[in-house]
C-alpha positions in Angstrom: 1.6 17.3 -5.2 5.3 17.8 -4.3 6.3 16.0 -1.1 9.3 17.5 0.6 9.1 16.1 4.1 8.5 12.4 3.8 5.7 10.1 2.8 3.8 10.5 6.1 2.3 13.8 5.0 1.1 12.1 1.7 -0.5 9.3 3.7 -2.1 11.8 6.1 -3.4 13.8 3.1 -5.0 10.7 1.5 -6.5 9.5 4.8 -8.0 12.9 5.5 -9.4 13.7 2.0 -10.6 10.4 0.7 -13.0 7.7 1.8 -10.8 4.6 2.0 -8.8 2.7 4.5 -5.0 3.0 5.0 -3.1 0.0 6.3 0.4 0.7 7.6 3.2 -1.7 8.4 1.6 -4.7 6.8 3.8 -7.4 5.2 2.1 -8.4 2.0 2.2 -12.1 1.2 0.3 -12.0 -2.0 -1.5 -9.7 -4.5 -4.2 -11.3 -6.6 -5.0 -9.0 -9.5 -7.7 -9.1 -12.0 -9.1 -6.3 -14.1 -10.9 -3.9 -11.9 -10.2 -5.6 -8.6 -7.2 -6.5 -6.4 -7.0 -8.7 -3.3 -4.1 -8.1 -1.0 -3.3 -10.9 1.5 -1.2 -9.8 4.5 0.9 -11.9 6.8 -1.2 -10.7 9.7 -4.2 -12.5 8.2 -5.9 -9.4 6.8 -7.2 -9.6 3.3 -8.2 -6.4 1.6 -10.2 -6.2 -1.7 -10.0 -3.0 -3.6 -10.4 -1.5 -7.0 -7.0 0.3 -6.6 -4.0 -0.4 -4.4 -1.0 1.7 -3.5 2.0 0.0 -2.0 5.2 1.6 -0.8 8.4 -0.2 0.2 11.9 0.8 1.1 14.3 1.3 -1.8 16.6 -1.3 -0.2 14.0 -4.0 -0.6 13.6 -3.1 -4.3 17.4 -3.0 -4.9 17.8 -6.4 -3.1 15.0 -7.8 -5.2 13.3 -8.8 -1.9 9.9 -9.0 -3.5 
């Protein structure tokens, strides 16, 4: 899939064609990974357990080594 108009269309596509939850604007405090399962702990108190996790962050955060 080639995305030409931003990531929102990609998120919309995933949300409409798959059977999983999409969490937006969540600050992740910790990711606990073990083979076959991940737990994502968010600052808001939400903890999500999943087999697969996709996280996206602004390029500025990566460049600043803010994670």
